[in-house]
C-alpha positions as CSV (number, residue, x, y, z in Angstrom):
1,D,146.1,76.5,111.6
2,A,146.3,80.3,111.6
3,F,142.6,80.2,110.9
4,V,141.7,78.1,113.9
5,E,140.5,79.8,117.1
6,N,139.6,77.6,120.0
7,Q,139.2,74.8,117.4
8,H,136.5,76.8,115.6
9,I,137.1,78.8,112.4
10,T,135.6,82.2,112.6
11,V,134.1,83.5,109.4
12,E,136.2,86.7,109.7
13,K,139.4,84.7,109.7
14,L,138.2,82.3,107.0
15,F,136.8,84.7,104.5
16,G,137.8,88.2,105.6
17,T,135.2,90.5,104.0
18,E,134.1,88.4,101.1
19,Y,133.4,84.8,100.2
20,D,135.9,82.8,98.3
21,T,136.9,79.2,97.6
22,S,140.7,79.5,97.7
23,I,142.9,76.8,99.1
24,I,144.4,77.0,102.6
25,K,146.3,74.6,104.8
26,Q,144.8,73.1,107.9
27,N,146.7,70.5,109.8
28,D,149.1,70.2,106.9
29,Q,146.2,69.3,104.6
30,E,145.1,71.5,101.6
31,V,141.4,72.3,101.7
32,A,139.1,74.7,100.0
33,K,137.7,77.4,102.3
34,D,134.1,76.6,101.3
35,K,134.6,73.0,102.5
36,L,135.4,74.1,106.1
37,S,133.0,74.7,109.0
38,F,132.9,78.3,110.3
39,V,131.6,80.2,113.2
40,Y,129.5,83.4,112.7
41,L,128.3,85.2,115.8
42,G,128.9,82.2,117.9
43,E,127.0,79.7,115.7
44,E,128.9,77.0,113.9
45,I,127.9,76.3,110.3
46,K,129.1,73.1,108.6
47,P,129.2,72.8,104.8
48,D,127.4,69.4,105.1
49,M,124.6,70.7,107.4
50,K,122.2,71.2,104.5
51,L,120.3,73.9,106.4
52,F,118.1,74.2,103.3
53,R,117.6,72.1,100.2
54,A,118.9,73.6,97.0
55,D,115.5,73.1,95.4
56,E,113.5,74.9,98.0
57,V,111.5,78.0,97.1
58,S,111.1,79.4,100.6
59,Y,114.0,79.9,103.0
60,T,113.1,81.0,106.5
61,V,116.2,82.2,108.3
62,K,116.2,82.4,112.1
63,T,119.8,83.4,112.9
64,P,122.4,85.6,111.3
65,A,124.6,82.6,110.7
66,Q,121.9,80.8,108.7
67,F,121.5,84.0,106.6
68,Y,125.2,84.2,106.1
69,W,125.4,80.6,104.9
70,L,122.5,81.2,102.5
71,S,124.3,84.3,101.2
72,Q,127.3,82.2,100.5
73,Q,125.3,79.6,98.5
74,I,123.6,82.3,96.4
75,N,126.8,84.2,95.7
76,K,128.6,81.2,94.4
77,G,125.7,80.2,92.2
78,S,124.6,77.1,94.1
79,I,120.9,78.2,94.3
80,D,118.7,79.4,91.5
81,T,116.9,82.3,93.1
82,S,114.4,83.0,90.3
83,K,111.5,81.5,92.3
84,V,113.0,81.9,95.8
85,T,111.6,83.8,98.7
86,I,113.8,84.5,101.7
87,K,111.8,85.1,104.9
88,L,112.9,86.2,108.4
89,G,111.7,83.9,111.2
90,N,113.1,86.1,114.1
91,D,114.5,89.4,114.9
92,L,118.2,89.3,113.9
93,D,121.0,91.1,115.7
94,F,124.3,91.2,113.7
95,H,126.3,92.7,116.5
96,N,128.1,95.0,114.0
97,D,130.0,92.0,112.6
98,E,131.0,92.1,109.0
99,W,128.1,91.0,106.7
100,L,128.3,89.4,103.2
101,P,125.7,91.1,101.0
102,V,123.3,88.7,99.1
103,G,123.8,88.9,95.4
104,V,126.9,89.6,93.4
105,K,127.9,90.2,89.8
106,D,127.0,87.1,87.7
107,H,124.8,85.8,90.6
108,D,122.2,88.5,91.2
109,Y,119.5,87.9,93.7
110,V,116.4,87.7,91.6
111,G,113.9,86.3,94.2
112,S,111.8,88.0,96.9
113,F,112.5,89.0,100.5
114,D,109.8,89.1,103.1
115,G,111.0,90.2,106.5
116,Q,107.6,89.4,108.0
117,N,107.9,92.7,110.0
118,Y,110.9,91.4,112.0
119,K,113.8,93.7,112.9
120,I,117.4,93.6,111.7
121,S,119.7,95.4,114.1
122,N,123.4,96.3,114.1
123,L,124.0,95.4,110.5
124,Y,127.4,96.5,109.4
125,V,129.1,96.4,106.0
126,N,132.5,98.0,105.5
127,K,133.5,97.7,101.8
128,P,134.5,101.2,100.7
129,G,136.1,99.9,97.5
130,E,133.3,97.6,96.4
131,N,130.0,98.2,94.5
132,Y,126.6,96.7,95.4
133,T,126.6,96.9,99.2
134,G,123.8,96.4,101.7
135,L,121.8,93.5,103.2
136,F,121.4,92.6,99.6
137,G,124.1,93.6,97.1
138,K,123.1,93.1,93.4
139,A,119.4,92.4,92.7
140,W,118.8,93.1,89.0
141,G,115.6,91.4,88.1
142,A,114.4,90.7,91.7
143,K,110.8,90.5,92.8
144,E,109.4,92.4,95.8
145,L,111.6,93.2,98.8
146,G,110.1,94.5,102.1
147,N,108.3,94.1,105.4
148,V,111.3,94.7,107.5
149,I,112.7,97.1,110.1
150,F,116.3,98.1,110.3
151,E,117.8,99.7,113.4
152,N,121.4,100.9,114.2
153,V,122.8,100.2,110.7
154,E,126.1,101.3,109.1
155,I,126.8,100.6,105.4
156,I,130.0,101.7,103.7
157,G,130.5,101.0,100.0
158,S,131.4,102.6,96.7
159,D,128.8,102.8,93.9
160,Q,125.2,101.5,94.5
161,T,125.0,101.4,98.3
162,G,122.0,101.2,100.5
163,V,120.7,99.5,103.7
164,L,118.3,97.1,102.2
165,T,120.1,96.7,98.9
166,G,122.7,98.4,96.8
167,Q,121.1,97.8,93.5
168,F,117.5,96.9,92.8
169,V,115.7,96.6,89.5
170,G,112.4,94.8,90.3
171,S,108.7,95.0,91.0
172,A,108.6,96.9,94.3
173,I,110.1,97.8,97.7
174,S,107.5,98.1,100.4
175,N,107.0,98.5,104.1
176,V,110.7,99.2,105.1
177,Q,111.5,101.2,108.1
178,L,115.0,102.6,108.9
179,L,115.9,103.8,112.4
180,N,119.3,105.3,113.2
181,Y,121.2,104.5,110.0
182,Q,124.3,105.7,108.3
183,V,125.2,105.1,104.6
184,N,128.4,106.2,102.9
185,G,129.4,105.6,99.3
186,N,130.7,107.2,96.1
187,Q,127.6,107.5,93.8
188,F,124.1,106.1,93.8
189,V,123.8,106.1,97.6
190,G,120.5,105.8,99.4
191,G,119.0,105.0,102.8
192,I,117.0,102.0,101.5
193,V,118.4,101.5,98.0
194,G,121.3,103.0,96.2
195,Y,120.4,102.4,92.5
196,S,116.9,101.3,91.5
197,Y,114.2,101.1,88.8
198,T,111.2,100.3,90.9
199,N,108.2,101.5,92.9
200,M,108.4,102.2,96.6
201,Y,105.5,102.1,99.0
202,S,105.1,102.7,102.8
203,C,108.8,103.2,103.5
204,N,110.4,105.7,105.9
205,G,113.6,106.6,107.7
206,E,114.3,108.3,111.0
207,N,117.6,109.7,112.2
208,G,119.7,108.8,109.2
209,V,122.7,110.2,107.4
210,V,123.4,109.4,103.7
211,V,126.6,110.7,102.1
212,A,127.7,110.3,98.4
213,N,131.2,111.5,97.7
214,D,130.4,111.9,94.0
215,Q,126.7,112.1,93.1
216,D,123.2,110.9,93.6
217,A,122.4,110.6,97.3
218,G,118.9,110.3,98.8
219,G,117.4,109.7,102.2
220,L,115.6,106.6,100.9
221,M,116.6,106.2,97.2
222,G,119.9,107.3,95.7
223,F,118.8,107.0,92.1
224,N,115.5,105.9,90.6
């Protein structure tokens, strides 16, 4: 019951800063966290909503909560992203609420991302002790990421930290704009991508601060 707020479970209370499937008690019943509904930025997401089919190859997200749910599914290995494209269907305002980066160790994001020239604003990640932080976390083997604008973003991580993605080994990053951004990490820290082996086209940043406490910091790329 400690997780219930106005009969809704907020994602911050349920998961803290990362997704997990541990058991909690609700109304004296033991239940896994990923089997509970949660609220993210005012939108309730239920585990049985089936926002997208697991076999889809294109996911168009229109709210931050839909994107958060999709990140959960990818990070726990429920979706094979090898042929997946995630698209934005709206501008998304994350209101500086804690975000769950897409792609983790053992479940890299290996698909594509097409922002369709929409804007992501007020994205916030605060994981100073964790590697692979950004909108996407670990994307070794991904396809192309791009066509998106970021405004008023703060990303705090350890190694391999960037606004779009912490790590990216893939075909290309293109058409990404950063406006008013701050990225802090330990090593391999970049405005757009922290650690990468890729090509970058038509990308720029304005009014940004990138800090690496150890080594390899860059305005757009930390290491390439």
